Backbone as CSV, one residue per row, in Angstrom:
resi,resn,N_x,N_y,N_z,CA_x,CA_y,CA_z,C_x,C_y,C_z
1,UNK,79.428,-53.915,9.331,80.081,-53.479,8.097,79.624,-54.385,6.953
2,UNK,79.385,-53.773,5.834,78.924,-54.534,4.674,80.043,-55.415,4.151
3,UNK,79.724,-56.665,3.916,80.715,-57.601,3.404,80.384,-57.955,1.955
4,UNK,81.398,-58.173,1.147,81.206,-58.483,-0.264,81.849,-59.821,-0.560
5,UNK,81.083,-60.706,-1.133,81.583,-62.041,-1.434,81.351,-62.327,-2.912
6,UNK,82.418,-62.585,-3.664,82.306,-62.886,-5.095,82.110,-64.380,-5.272
7,UNK,80.998,-64.774,-5.886,80.728,-66.189,-6.130,81.171,-66.516,-7.549
8,UNK,81.941,-67.564,-7.725,82.544,-67.871,-9.013,81.594,-68.645,-9.907
9,UNK,80.887,-69.631,-9.398,79.998,-70.435,-10.233,78.632,-70.529,-9.592
10,UNK,77.632,-70.828,-10.453,76.264,-70.945,-9.941,76.126,-72.128,-9.005
11,UNK,76.992,-73.159,-9.148,76.909,-74.313,-8.272,77.142,-73.934,-6.834
12,UNK,78.010,-72.967,-6.589,78.305,-72.564,-5.230,77.151,-71.822,-4.591
13,UNK,76.162,-71.431,-5.408,75.040,-70.676,-4.857,74.008,-71.573,-4.186
14,UNK,74.005,-72.863,-4.510,72.936,-73.736,-4.060,73.340,-74.401,-2.753
15,UNK,72.660,-74.048,-1.674,72.947,-74.624,-0.377,71.648,-75.020,0.275
16,UNK,71.678,-75.854,1.266,70.486,-76.189,2.027,69.771,-77.384,1.463
17,UNK,68.427,-77.328,1.419,67.616,-78.483,1.038,67.830,-78.831,-0.417
18,UNK,67.947,-80.127,-0.699,68.170,-80.566,-2.068,66.878,-80.771,-2.817
19,UNK,65.765,-80.854,-2.113,64.518,-81.227,-2.765,63.647,-80.067,-3.174
20,UNK,64.110,-78.829,-3.065,63.270,-77.689,-3.419,63.069,-77.618,-4.917
21,UNK,61.910,-77.081,-5.406,61.689,-76.947,-6.840,62.756,-76.062,-7.456
22,UNK,63.114,-76.371,-8.716,64.132,-75.592,-9.395,63.650,-75.219,-10.781
23,UNK,64.089,-74.054,-11.262,63.830,-73.624,-12.626,65.151,-73.552,-13.359
24,UNK,65.078,-73.512,-14.693,66.304,-73.315,-15.458,66.937,-71.991,-15.061
25,UNK,68.254,-71.935,-15.094,68.970,-70.766,-14.584,69.181,-69.757,-15.705
26,UNK,68.882,-68.502,-15.434,69.071,-67.436,-16.415,70.461,-66.834,-16.246
27,UNK,71.252,-66.841,-17.326,72.572,-66.241,-17.297,72.457,-64.801,-17.781
28,UNK,72.661,-63.860,-16.889,72.564,-62.453,-17.250,73.866,-61.997,-17.903
29,UNK,73.812,-60.844,-18.583,75.011,-60.307,-19.215,76.048,-59.878,-18.197
30,UNK,75.606,-59.495,-17.023,76.506,-59.088,-15.949,76.068,-59.787,-14.667
31,UNK,76.948,-59.899,-13.671,76.579,-60.626,-12.451,75.390,-59.987,-11.738
32,UNK,74.701,-60.817,-10.994,73.632,-60.344,-10.124,74.237,-59.801,-8.839
33,UNK,73.760,-58.668,-8.380,74.098,-58.163,-7.058,72.979,-58.553,-6.107
34,UNK,73.344,-59.219,-5.023,72.359,-59.713,-4.064,72.570,-58.994,-2.735
35,UNK,71.618,-58.148,-2.354,71.682,-57.399,-1.094,70.702,-58.017,-0.094
36,UNK,71.215,-58.339,1.113,70.399,-58.958,2.159,70.039,-57.927,3.230
37,UNK,68.773,-57.968,3.675,68.272,-57.058,4.702,67.778,-57.877,5.894
38,UNK,68.093,-57.416,7.096,67.715,-58.159,8.306,66.296,-57.822,8.762
39,UNK,65.448,-57.468,7.816,64.038,-57.181,8.069,63.253,-57.588,6.824
40,UNK,61.946,-57.754,6.923,61.168,-58.228,5.767,60.717,-57.131,4.817
41,UNK,61.248,-55.915,4.986,60.726,-54.765,4.229,61.769,-54.093,3.345
42,UNK,62.947,-54.698,3.177,64.026,-54.107,2.385,64.395,-52.716,2.915
43,UNK,64.261,-52.550,4.226,64.474,-51.243,4.847,65.931,-51.085,5.273
44,UNK,66.420,-49.840,5.195,67.764,-49.531,5.644,68.826,-50.050,4.692
45,UNK,70.050,-50.047,5.172,71.171,-50.521,4.360,71.272,-52.037,4.458
46,UNK,71.674,-52.703,3.369,71.849,-54.158,3.443,72.964,-54.511,4.431
47,UNK,72.789,-55.651,5.126,73.806,-56.081,6.085,74.816,-57.019,5.433
48,UNK,74.525,-57.450,4.212,75.430,-58.369,3.520,75.166,-58.263,2.021
49,UNK,76.209,-58.285,1.218,76.086,-58.220,-0.237,76.975,-59.287,-0.857
50,UNK,76.441,-59.965,-1.877,77.249,-60.904,-2.641,76.918,-60.746,-4.119
51,UNK,77.777,-61.305,-4.964,77.549,-61.261,-6.396,77.473,-62.700,-6.912
52,UNK,76.564,-62.915,-7.880,76.325,-64.267,-8.369,76.136,-64.249,-9.878
53,UNK,76.536,-65.354,-10.517,76.358,-65.467,-11.965,74.931,-65.835,-12.352
54,UNK,74.162,-66.368,-11.404,72.797,-66.791,-11.692,71.996,-66.783,-10.396
55,UNK,70.671,-66.759,-10.548,69.791,-66.799,-9.383,69.310,-68.232,-9.215
56,UNK,69.983,-68.964,-8.343,69.648,-70.370,-8.069,69.995,-70.633,-6.613
57,UNK,69.178,-70.075,-5.725,69.460,-70.116,-4.296,68.518,-71.077,-3.572
58,UNK,69.100,-71.887,-2.704,68.314,-72.672,-1.752,68.959,-72.439,-0.389
59,UNK,68.309,-71.610,0.426,68.895,-71.197,1.698,68.537,-72.136,2.856
60,UNK,67.835,-73.216,2.589,67.452,-74.129,3.654,66.149,-73.701,4.314
61,UNK,65.882,-74.253,5.489,64.636,-73.984,6.206,64.944,-73.416,7.587
62,UNK,64.457,-72.196,7.813,64.667,-71.507,9.093,66.145,-71.460,9.462
63,UNK,66.967,-71.079,8.466,68.402,-70.907,8.665,68.807,-69.526,8.171
64,UNK,69.818,-68.896,8.792,70.305,-67.620,8.260,70.854,-67.823,6.849
65,UNK,70.469,-67.004,5.894,70.938,-67.203,4.514,72.414,-66.901,4.352
66,UNK,72.920,-65.935,5.109,74.329,-65.533,5.072,74.693,-65.044,6.475
67,UNK,75.966,-64.887,6.765,76.358,-64.406,8.093,75.735,-63.060,8.430
68,UNK,75.340,-62.912,9.682,74.783,-61.657,10.171,73.307,-61.472,9.912
69,UNK,72.646,-62.511,9.373,71.219,-62.412,9.045,70.396,-63.273,9.993
70,UNK,69.122,-62.891,10.240,68.240,-63.744,11.042,67.806,-64.968,10.237
71,UNK,67.272,-65.949,10.937,66.795,-67.164,10.280,65.404,-66.983,9.690
72,UNK,64.657,-65.996,10.187,63.288,-65.768,9.734,63.060,-64.272,9.528
73,UNK,62.023,-63.967,8.750,61.587,-62.579,8.545,62.714,-61.687,8.043
74,UNK,63.193,-62.028,6.832,64.230,-61.229,6.190,63.885,-61.035,4.718
75,UNK,64.667,-60.219,4.050,64.398,-59.955,2.640,65.712,-59.796,1.890
76,UNK,65.616,-59.852,0.573,66.791,-59.689,-0.278,66.367,-58.982,-1.558
77,UNK,67.293,-58.249,-2.129,67.045,-57.553,-3.407,68.141,-57.974,-4.387
78,UNK,67.740,-58.505,-5.543,68.674,-59.007,-6.536,68.529,-58.160,-7.796
79,UNK,69.631,-57.649,-8.306,69.578,-56.751,-9.458,70.666,-57.114,-10.464
80,UNK,70.362,-56.871,-11.731,71.335,-57.064,-12.794,70.907,-56.255,-14.001
81,UNK,71.851,-56.035,-14.914,71.548,-55.443,-16.220,71.915,-56.476,-17.267
82,UNK,70.988,-56.780,-18.158,71.226,-57.844,-19.128,70.775,-57.414,-20.509
83,UNK,71.452,-57.950,-21.533,71.117,-57.633,-22.925,70.017,-58.566,-23.416
84,UNK,69.049,-57.993,-24.134,67.960,-58.770,-24.723,67.813,-58.371,-26.195
85,UNK,67.475,-59.345,-27.021,67.044,-59.036,-28.377,65.567,-58.627,-28.349
86,UNK,65.128,-57.963,-29.393,63.730,-57.526,-29.429,62.805,-58.733,-29.532
87,UNK,61.731,-58.704,-28.776,60.752,-59.785,-28.813,60.176,-60.056,-27.437
88,UNK,59.354,-61.069,-27.356,58.750,-61.462,-26.086,59.626,-62.479,-25.370
89,UNK,59.785,-62.285,-24.065,60.548,-63.225,-23.237,59.643,-63.769,-22.144
90,UNK,59.816,-65.058,-21.851,59.071,-65.688,-20.763,59.982,-65.759,-19.545
91,UNK,59.623,-65.035,-18.499,60.335,-65.083,-17.228,59.664,-66.137,-16.349
92,UNK,60.471,-67.040,-15.780,59.938,-68.008,-14.822,60.617,-67.785,-13.478
93,UNK,59.799,-67.680,-12.439,60.306,-67.490,-11.083,59.658,-68.546,-10.181
94,UNK,60.487,-69.224,-9.396,60.006,-70.159,-8.378,60.562,-69.664,-7.050
95,UNK,59.686,-69.338,-6.110,60.137,-68.722,-4.857,59.291,-69.205,-3.688
96,UNK,59.947,-69.302,-2.556,59.288,-69.547,-1.275,60.011,-68.627,-0.275
97,UNK,59.386,-67.504,0.208,57.939,-67.362,0.264,57.346,-66.540,-0.910
98,UNK,57.884,-65.348,-1.207,57.232,-64.477,-2.177,58.268,-63.583,-2.845
99,UNK,57.839,-62.918,-3.958,58.761,-62.069,-4.709,57.985,-61.002,-5.472
100,UNK,58.724,-59.975,-5.904,58.227,-58.981,-6.852,59.235,-58.910,-7.986
101,UNK,58.777,-59.053,-9.224,59.648,-58.976,-10.400,59.481,-57.615,-11.060
102,UNK,60.605,-56.913,-11.252,60.610,-55.624,-11.942,61.447,-55.741,-13.222
103,UNK,61.015,-55.065,-14.272,61.820,-54.884,-15.483,61.845,-53.400,-15.788
104,UNK,63.037,-52.826,-15.761,63.204,-51.381,-15.977,62.321,-50.571,-15.029
105,UNK,62.212,-51.036,-13.788,61.472,-50.311,-12.755,59.987,-50.548,-12.722
106,UNK,59.451,-51.275,-13.701,58.010,-51.548,-13.739,57.731,-52.938,-13.171
107,UNK,56.685,-53.055,-12.363,56.324,-54.340,-11.766,55.708,-55.240,-12.840
108,UNK,56.306,-56.424,-13.022,55.782,-57.412,-13.955,54.912,-58.450,-13.261
109,UNK,55.251,-58.791,-12.007,54.448,-59.745,-11.240,54.786,-59.593,-9.770
110,UNK,53.758,-59.752,-8.922,53.919,-59.556,-7.485,53.128,-60.653,-6.761
111,UNK,53.843,-61.515,-6.001,53.152,-62.582,-5.273,52.991,-62.257,-3.791
112,UNK,53.380,-61.069,-3.355,53.215,-60.706,-1.951,51.730,-60.741,-1.589
113,UNK,51.395,-61.469,-0.544,50.020,-61.561,-0.096,49.174,-62.589,-0.822
114,UNK,49.732,-63.268,-1.846,48.948,-64.250,-2.595,48.994,-65.641,-1.972
115,UNK,49.946,-65.881,-1.078,50.077,-67.178,-0.398,50.208,-68.328,-1.393
116,UNK,51.176,-68.207,-2.310,51.435,-69.276,-3.291,52.921,-69.628,-3.293
117,UNK,53.514,-69.908,-2.125,54.938,-70.241,-2.103,55.231,-71.505,-2.904
118,UNK,56.325,-71.484,-3.663,56.752,-72.652,-4.418,56.068,-72.847,-5.750
119,UNK,55.068,-72.018,-6.081,54.373,-72.179,-7.352,55.181,-71.529,-8.477
120,UNK,55.509,-72.277,-9.560,56.224,-71.660,-10.689,55.350,-70.580,-11.337
121,UNK,55.922,-69.420,-11.513,55.215,-68.294,-12.123,55.863,-67.984,-13.470
122,UNK,55.075,-67.963,-14.534,55.547,-67.608,-15.866,54.946,-66.262,-16.264
123,UNK,55.795,-65.338,-16.680,55.358,-63.999,-17.060,55.952,-63.678,-18.431
124,UNK,55.110,-63.309,-19.394,55.585,-62.908,-20.715,55.805,-61.400,-20.729
125,UNK,57.031,-60.996,-21.101,57.404,-59.580,-21.079,57.950,-59.190,-22.449
126,UNK,57.340,-58.200,-23.142,57.907,-57.715,-24.403,59.137,-56.863,-24.127
127,UNK,60.219,-57.121,-24.855,61.482,-56.415,-24.638,61.956,-55.789,-25.952
128,UNK,62.465,-54.572,-25.868,63.156,-53.973,-27.000,64.613,-54.424,-26.968
129,UNK,65.293,-54.317,-28.099,66.690,-54.759,-28.129,67.563,-53.780,-27.342
130,UNK,68.440,-54.348,-26.524,69.342,-53.532,-25.716,69.413,-54.042,-24.292
131,UNK,70.055,-53.282,-23.433,70.202,-53.659,-22.035,68.966,-53.242,-21.239
132,UNK,68.550,-54.111,-20.333,67.402,-53.838,-19.469,67.762,-54.173,-18.027
133,UNK,67.197,-53.400,-17.097,67.477,-53.571,-15.674,66.452,-54.514,-15.070
134,UNK,66.930,-55.616,-14.498,66.067,-56.634,-13.901,66.250,-56.604,-12.384
135,UNK,65.142,-56.605,-11.659,65.188,-56.589,-10.195,64.191,-57.593,-9.634
136,UNK,64.658,-58.361,-8.646,63.803,-59.276,-7.900,63.864,-58.883,-6.429
137,UNK,62.728,-58.535,-5.857,62.638,-58.325,-4.416,62.077,-59.604,-3.794
138,UNK,62.901,-60.258,-2.972,62.528,-61.539,-2.367,62.176,-61.329,-0.910
139,UNK,61.110,-62.033,-0.476,60.621,-61.898,0.898,60.521,-63.268,1.539
140,UNK,61.070,-63.415,2.746,61.034,-64.688,3.458,60.473,-64.485,4.864
141,UNK,59.500,-65.321,5.232,58.934,-65.297,6.584,59.528,-66.447,7.391
142,UNK,58.958,-67.644,7.244,59.459,-68.811,7.973,59.451,-70.012,7.047
143,UNK,60.140,-71.080,7.487,60.148,-72.326,6.729,61.159,-72.310,5.598
144,UNK,60.927,-73.117,4.548,61.873,-73.204,3.434,62.080,-71.842,2.771
145,UNK,63.299,-71.637,2.293,63.640,-70.381,1.622,64.443,-70.712,0.365
146,UNK,63.856,-70.417,-0.800,64.593,-70.646,-2.043,64.076,-69.693,-3.117
147,UNK,64.924,-69.481,-4.137,64.588,-68.568,-5.227,65.341,-69.007,-6.481
148,UNK,64.591,-69.249,-7.560,65.166,-69.593,-8.857,64.530,-68.688,-9.919
149,UNK,65.365,-68.165,-10.806,64.872,-67.256,-11.844,65.433,-67.702,-13.188
150,UNK,64.583,-67.721,-14.201,65.032,-68.022,-15.559,64.253,-67.169,-16.540
151,UNK,64.802,-67.020,-17.743,64.020,-66.421,-18.821,64.462,-67.035,-20.137
152,UNK,63.556,-67.010,-21.104,63.843,-67.577,-22.422,63.073,-66.787,-23.470
153,UNK,63.616,-66.776,-24.680,62.963,-66.074,-25.780,61.723,-66.846,-26.200
154,UNK,60.614,-66.153,-26.309,59.348,-66.779,-26.685,59.268,-66.820,-28.206
155,UNK,59.814,-67.882,-28.766,59.840,-68.005,-30.224,58.433,-68.209,-30.746
156,UNK,57.977,-67.343,-31.652,56.586,-67.482,-32.128,56.404,-68.770,-32.908
157,UNK,55.239,-69.351,-32.785,54.918,-70.550,-33.548,54.784,-70.203,-35.027
158,UNK,55.214,-71.103,-35.913,55.020,-70.837,-37.343,53.542,-70.757,-37.664
159,UNK,53.181,-69.936,-38.652,51.758,-69.808,-38.977,51.163,-71.150,-39.405
160,UNK,49.996,-71.421,-38.903,49.293,-72.668,-39.230,47.978,-72.300,-39.899
161,UNK,47.724,-72.902,-41.048,46.475,-72.645,-41.747,45.348,-73.388,-41.047
162,UNK,44.352,-72.660,-40.552,43.247,-73.345,-39.869,42.571,-74.339,-40.805
163,UNK,42.052,-75.431,-40.264,41.355,-76.402,-41.118,40.155,-75.764,-41.797
164,UNK,39.882,-76.229,-43.010,38.739,-75.704,-43.756,37.443,-76.111,-43.060
165,UNK,36.629,-75.142,-42.681,35.390,-75.501,-41.962,34.435,-76.287,-42.856
166,UNK,33.693,-77.175,-42.245,32.689,-77.946,-42.985,31.580,-77.014,-43.453
167,UNK,30.973,-77.319,-44.578,29.874,-76.463,-45.049,28.727,-76.470,-44.057
168,UNK,28.035,-75.351,-43.912,26.939,-75.283,-42.935,25.784,-76.171,-43.358
169,UNK,24.975,-76.603,-42.399,23.779,-77.392,-42.743,22.820,-76.570,-43.589
170,UNK,21.818,-77.269,-44.126,20.825,-76.590,-44.957,20.184,-75.458,-44.165
171,UNK,20.091,-74.334,-44.774,19.530,-73.186,-44.078,20.598,-72.166,-43.729
172,UNK,21.864,-72.614,-43.719,22.958,-71.675,-43.515,23.083,-71.207,-42.087
173,UNK,24.104,-70.373,-41.852,24.371,-69.813,-40.542,23.448,-68.632,-40.279
174,UNK,23.365,-68.262,-38.992,22.674,-67.021,-38.682,23.429,-65.856,-39.335
175,UNK,22.729,-64.793,-39.735,23.435,-63.637,-40.305,24.460,-63.102,-39.311
176,UNK,25.663,-62.736,-39.790,26.679,-62.214,-38.875,26.255,-60.867,-38.306
177,UNK,26.715,-60.556,-37.097,26.374,-59.258,-36.505,27.033,-58.126,-37.286
178,UNK,26.416,-56.916,-37.299,27.002,-55.796,-38.047,28.348,-55.351,-37.490
179,UNK,28.543,-55.478,-36.185,29.823,-55.126,-35.574,30.123,-56.122,-34.465
180,UNK,31.433,-56.175,-34.118,31.834,-56.984,-32.980,31.738,-58.463,-33.275
181,UNK,31.855,-59.305,-32.268,32.114,-58.907,-30.876,33.551,-58.429,-30.661
182,UNK,33.728,-57.633,-29.606,35.052,-57.151,-29.204,35.339,-57.719,-27.816
183,UNK,36.493,-58.357,-27.656,36.879,-58.957,-26.376,38.270,-58.468,-25.992
184,UNK,38.759,-58.962,-24.866,40.118,-58.599,-24.438,41.186,-59.161,-25.376
185,UNK,40.756,-60.033,-26.313,41.710,-60.626,-27.231,41.505,-60.145,-28.665
186,UNK,40.862,-58.974,-28.841,40.786,-58.404,-30.175,39.366,-58.053,-30.601
187,UNK,39.289,-57.413,-31.778,38.021,-57.043,-32.408,37.718,-58.098,-33.477
188,UNK,36.585,-58.781,-33.347,36.263,-59.894,-34.230,35.224,-59.525,-35.285
189,UNK,35.040,-58.221,-35.536,34.059,-57.774,-36.528,34.390,-58.337,-37.912
190,UNK,35.647,-58.243,-38.311,36.048,-58.695,-39.653,35.835,-60.208,-39.804
191,UNK,36.226,-60.962,-38.772,36.054,-62.412,-38.850,34.577,-62.791,-38.899
192,UNK,33.736,-62.089,-38.129,32.307,-62.397,-38.122,31.676,-62.056,-39.468
193,UNK,32.007,-60.888,-40.035,31.411,-60.463,-41.295,31.813,-61.370,-42.453
194,UNK,33.081,-61.802,-42.467,33.608,-62.592,-43.572,33.591,-64.089,-43.284
195,UNK,33.018,-64.473,-42.123,32.965,-65.879,-41.719,34.360,-66.515,-41.787
196,UNK,35.323,-65.812,-41.184,36.704,-66.292,-41.116,36.946,-66.964,-39.771
197,UNK,37.937,-67.837,-39.716,38.307,-68.468,-38.453,38.788,-67.403,-37.473
198,UNK,38.431,-67.564,-36.207,38.729,-66.553,-35.184,40.212,-66.297,-34.975
199,UNK,41.063,-67.233,-35.375,42.509,-67.027,-35.201,43.016,-65.871,-36.057
200,UNK,42.272,-65.522,-37.128,42.691,-64.419,-37.996,42.507,-63.057,-37.343
201,UNK,41.742,-62.999,-36.249,41.504,-61.728,-35.559,42.052,-61.740,-34.133
202,UNK,42.675,-62.866,-33.722,43.138,-63.020,-32.330,44.348,-62.139,-32.041
203,UNK,44.330,-61.470,-30.887,45.454,-60.678,-30.397,45.650,-61.008,-28.917
204,UNK,46.830,-61.531,-28.569,47.093,-61.855,-27.163,47.190,-60.576,-26.343
205,UNK,46.685,-60.636,-25.103,46.807,-59.473,-24.220,48.086,-59.490,-23.397
206,UNK,48.949,-60.515,-23.598,50.243,-60.550,-22.935,50.230,-61.082,-21.522
207,UNK,49.050,-61.434,-20.993,48.993,-61.957,-19.627,49.625,-63.343,-19.575
208,UNK,50.182,-63.705,-18.420,50.905,-64.976,-18.307,49.989,-66.176,-18.495
209,UNK,48.698,-66.029,-18.167,47.790,-67.164,-18.281,46.846,-67.025,-19.465
210,UNK,47.165,-66.145,-20.423,46.291,-65.920,-21.572,46.450,-67.049,-22.587
211,UNK,45.405,-67.320,-23.413,45.544,-68.324,-24.469,46.557,-67.864,-25.508
212,UNK,47.189,-68.821,-26.183,48.140,-68.476,-27.226,47.543,-68.788,-28.593
213,UNK,48.246,-68.378,-29.647,47.733,-68.549,-30.995,47.503,-70.017,-31.331
214,UNK,48.405,-70.881,-30.856,48.264,-72.295,-31.169,46.961,-72.880,-30.648
215,UNK,46.581,-72.514,-29.420,45.345,-73.050,-28.846,44.122,-72.518,-29.584
216,UNK,44.184,-71.286,-30.087,43.056,-70.726,-30.842,42.938,-71.408,-32.201
217,UNK,44.069,-71.671,-32.845,44.037,-72.311,-34.167,43.505,-73.733,-34.108
218,UNK,43.589,-74.380,-32.953,43.098,-75.745,-32.820,41.583,-75.807,-32.636
219,UNK,40.954,-74.682,-32.361,39.509,-74.673,-32.147,38.757,-74.804,-33.462
220,UNK,37.541,-75.390,-33.437,36.647,-75.273,-34.600,36.279,-73.804,-34.817
221,UNK,35.829,-73.503,-36.023,35.463,-72.120,-36.316,34.195,-71.734,-35.566
222,UNK,34.168,-70.513,-35.085,32.983,-69.986,-34.414,31.817,-69.945,-35.397
223,UNK,30.643,-70.399,-34.920,29.430,-70.397,-35.726,28.503,-69.251,-35.313
224,UNK,28.377,-69.074,-33.989,27.489,-68.034,-33.471,28.362,-66.973,-32.802
225,UNK,28.428,-65.796,-33.443,29.329,-64.744,-32.967,28.622,-63.899,-31.920
226,UNK,29.106,-63.966,-30.667,28.610,-63.109,-29.589,29.539,-63.277,-28.392
227,UNK,29.613,-62.258,-27.563,30.480,-62.329,-26.390,30.029,-63.437,-25.445
228,UNK,31.007,-64.157,-24.889,30.710,-65.257,-23.977,31.905,-65.484,-23.066
229,UNK,31.780,-66.414,-22.142,32.853,-66.735,-21.186,33.661,-67.911,-21.712
230,UNK,34.969,-67.740,-21.826,35.838,-68.743,-22.437,35.637,-70.123,-21.824
231,UNK,35.531,-71.146,-22.703,35.439,-72.570,-22.336,34.113,-72.932,-21.659
232,UNK,33.146,-72.020,-21.639,31.838,-72.328,-21.055,31.016,-73.173,-22.030
233,UNK,30.268,-74.128,-21.498,29.367,-74.957,-22.300,27.924,-74.513,-22.069
234,UNK,27.159,-74.422,-23.163,25.731,-74.112,-23.073,25.002,-74.791,-24.229
235,UNK,23.698,-74.918,-24.081,22.870,-75.394,-25.188,22.466,-74.180,-26.015
236,UNK,22.860,-74.185,-27.281,22.632,-73.031,-28.156,22.060,-73.494,-29.493
237,UNK,21.238,-72.636,-30.120,20.804,-72.901,-31.482,21.827,-72.271,-32.410
238,UNK,22.674,-73.112,-32.970,23.768,-72.619,-33.804,23.367,-72.457,-35.261
239,UNK,22.340,-73.220,-35.677,21.910,-73.183,-37.074,20.390,-72.981,-37.118
240,UNK,19.898,-72.145,-38.042,18.467,-71.799,-38.054,17.537,-72.992,-38.178
241,UNK,17.918,-73.997,-38.970,17.018,-75.101,-39.250,17.363,-76.369,-38.487
242,UNK,18.077,-76.221,-37.353,18.431,-77.382,-36.542,18.069,-77.109,-35.087
243,UNK,17.854,-78.186,-34.343,17.549,-78.052,-32.931,18.747,-77.495,-32.166
244,UNK,18.507,-76.867,-31.007,19.626,-76.428,-30.160,20.543,-77.605,-29.818
245,UNK,21.822,-77.320,-29.638,22.808,-78.363,-29.375,23.866,-77.828,-28.414
246,UNK,24.684,-78.725,-27.906,25.773,-78.332,-27.020,26.793,-77.495,-27.793
247,UNK,27.154,-76.383,-27.211,28.116,-75.480,-27.843,29.122,-75.022,-26.795
248,UNK,30.297,-74.710,-27.272,31.380,-74.279,-26.379,31.833,-72.879,-26.776
249,UNK,32.112,-72.048,-25.767,32.602,-70.695,-26.039,34.089,-70.738,-26.349
250,UNK,34.482,-70.060,-27.410,35.890,-69.985,-27.807,36.743,-69.319,-26.732
251,UNK,38.026,-69.693,-26.696,38.959,-69.049,-25.766,39.125,-67.567,-26.081
252,UNK,38.714,-67.143,-27.304,38.760,-65.730,-27.658,37.639,-64.941,-27.002
253,UNK,36.634,-65.659,-26.436,35.452,-65.054,-25.827,34.574,-64.339,-26.857
254,UNK,34.705,-64.754,-28.151,34.004,-64.043,-29.221,32.819,-64.798,-29.777
255,UNK,32.553,-66.031,-29.318,31.407,-66.742,-29.855,31.464,-68.230,-29.600
256,UNK,30.491,-68.941,-30.194,30.255,-70.355,-29.896,30.514,-71.219,-31.122
257,UNK,31.020,-72.435,-30.881,31.155,-73.435,-31.934,30.589,-74.757,-31.419
258,UNK,30.222,-75.690,-32.339,29.634,-76.958,-31.892,30.588,-77.724,-30.981
259,UNK,30.036,-78.345,-29.937,30.847,-79.099,-29.003,31.076,-80.525,-29.472
């Protein structure tokens, strides 16, 4: 028979090993419903259900997480509805063994099969204002079992005026290309034609490991506009009347600047 246990505070949720990694706790607008399954596939009806104010669980190592559950090869599904203001939010999840994060039914990140237990995962998710349905599918095989979830509003950095580029050496820059380059971080045709700093054309693709505006603004201005691999070093002729020199590819992947 399904049992229901109301947890009053997040402190009561933390049991087992004290040394597991922890993330800041996300307080949802409504309690989390935590359904436990006695198999690793979220199959059938849950054998145990509890409600929690936050996701901050440490179930120990090779121990049943709740009564009626096996010590190994089990799963849990955690769901809540929470209010968000419009903007980008950074979700952080720390889990051992693995998890799938859903927002309004769409998969935001999936670590199943990646073999990265305990690694903090940061995912940037754009949210409209209103209530959104959050779901975490947690999977446990053997060994330590813990799950921490947090989110925070990704406050945009204030605009920073890029430093004024130094005047080019005698002979000037190579003529800008008629179009492009175009990368996963935007179309840089305007910046190349007008010899503007690349931050003026940068557009984040929203990936958790993508460069942010601040890191682009800290770069020197691109001198040689062409597609390249971010952070790669090569010997390039950046100026017509100077010898080739060490150059670095911008994080925008749109061209090279002096190293």
